[in-house]
N, C-alpha and C positions, 0 to 999 in steps of 0.2 A: 797642463793646464794653465793656459794663457792668463784667463782670468785671476787666478791666484798669483801668477807670477807679477802682473800688474799692480794687483793690489799692495802685494810686499814691496815692489819696488816703489810705488808713489808712497806708501807709509815710511820707507826707510827714507824717500827724499824730503818728506815733511819735518821728520824727526831731525834729520840732519840740518835742516834749517833752522829748526826752533833751538837745537844745540847751540849752534853759530849764534842765534840772536841771545841768548843766556850770556855768552862769552864777548858780547859786544864785538864781533866779528864783523868786517865789512863785506866779506865773500859768502854770505848766506845763499845768495841765488846761485853761486857756483858749485857749493855743497848740495844744494837743492839737485842742481844736473847730476851731479856725482853719484847722489843716493839715487835718482831715478835710473841711471846706468850701471850701479854696482854689479848687477848679475848677467850684463848682458853677454858676458862669455859664456853663460849656461844656455843661453839662445843660440851661439854658434855652435856648441856641443850638440845640442839637440838636433839643428840643421842639417850638420854635416857627419856625426857620427851616432844616428840614434840606436842603434843596435849597442855599441859601447854605453850609453846613457842609462840602457835598460840594464846593464851588468854594474854600474854604479848604484843605481837605484836597490838593486838586489843585496848589494853589500851593506847598503844604509839598513835596508829593512832587517836584515838579518842580525844587526847589532853588532857586526864584526868591527865595522868602520864609521866614522863621521864622515858627512857628505865631502867636508873637502879634502880629508885623507883618501877617501874612495876616487874622487877625481885624479887625484895624484898616482894614485895606484894602477887606475885603467888608464888615464892618458898620459900622464907621466908631468903634469903641471895641473894647475887650478883654474877655476873660471876668473878669477880676480888678474891672472896673467895674460890669459887669452884676452880678456875684456879690456884690459889696459893696452895691449897690443893694437887692438880692433881702434880702440879710441884714439891712440896716438897715428894710428894710419889713415885716421880721419883727420888729422892735423889740429887736433884739440890741445889746448895748452895743458903744461904739465899741473897747474892746480888743480884741473878736473882728472887728468889720468892718474897721477900718483897716489891720490886716496883710494881708487878703484884698485890699481896693483898693488898696495900696500895694507889694504882693508883687513886682510888675515892677519898681518904681522906689522903694525903700525910703528913698531920700535925700529924697524930695519930702514924706515922710509930716510932716503938722503936729503930730502927738504920736505917742507910741509906737514911737520909732525903732529900740530893741532888739527889740520884739515884731515889727516888719516886715522888719527884717533876718534875723532868727529866719524868719521865714516864707519869705523869699525863698531863703534857703538851705537849708531843708528841702524846698522845693519843687524846686530845682535838683536836690538830693543824690538825691530819690527816684526821678527819672527814670533814675538809674543803677542802681537796685535793683529797682523794680517798673515794668513796663510803663508807658509813656504816649504819647500823640499826639506830644509833644514830640521824643523821640528816636525813635522807631519802631525801636530796635536791642534788641538784649541787654544784660544790665548791665556795666558795664565799671567801672574805677577812676574815681571822680569827680575831674574836673579843673576847678577853681572858673574862672569867669569873670571879668573884671575888678570888674564889680559883688558879684559873691562875695567877692572878695579883700576889697573894702571893708568888706562886711558881717563876714568873719572879723575883718578888724581891730577894727571897732566891739565885736564881741563877745568879743577876746581868743581866739579858736580859731586854732589851730596845723594844717597839713595832718594830722598824725598824731591829732590829737583828733578830725579830721572821720573818719578811718578808722575810728578806734575806735567812734564812734558810727554809720558804717554798720555796721560788723559787728553791734553790738548791736541795730541797728535791724531787720536781716535776721530776726534769731531773733524780737525782739518782734512785728512785723508778722506772720509768719506763725503765732504764736500767736492774736493777734487774728483774723486772716482765718479760721482754723481754728474758732471760735467760731461766726463769722459764716456761714461756709459748709464745713461739715465735710469736702468732697472737696478743700480747698485744698492740703494737704501732699502729696497725690497728682501734683499740677500740678508742685510744685516738685522731686520726687524724681527 
């Protein structure tokens, strides 16, 4: 569902920029782009290996594996690795590609640790605001996993700050999506 894909990607981008703004980071727009492109590897999987994508979704729906683990089992690597390789092939700078590559394990990033932590948090939070394959459920209050808690500590963010960011992101994402697809607001009303 491409509408859900872009809603989730746009929401991730907005959240990444908002978190960067909270941390007074200068590269908020780079993080916006990393957020927008954070799941581009999934598009590659879908375009090149649609049957295998069905296998991934079956594993997720059965409750056997998480989406990321199912990708690794079926493809041998994650969407983050494929997406980063694609972005690197396009010649995009490391400040955009490394957060995409290390969004699933920001502590492993050789550079840009804050940016990788931001993208991890943004991607996780976006799943609770906008539809995504990972959650396959309606929006709910974001509850950080242990990796996200580590990211929050690195970035100096509290749960209350994440709640504020989520609320701001809902409005900003809807505004951007309304520009991209003018009937978006009808979907959310």
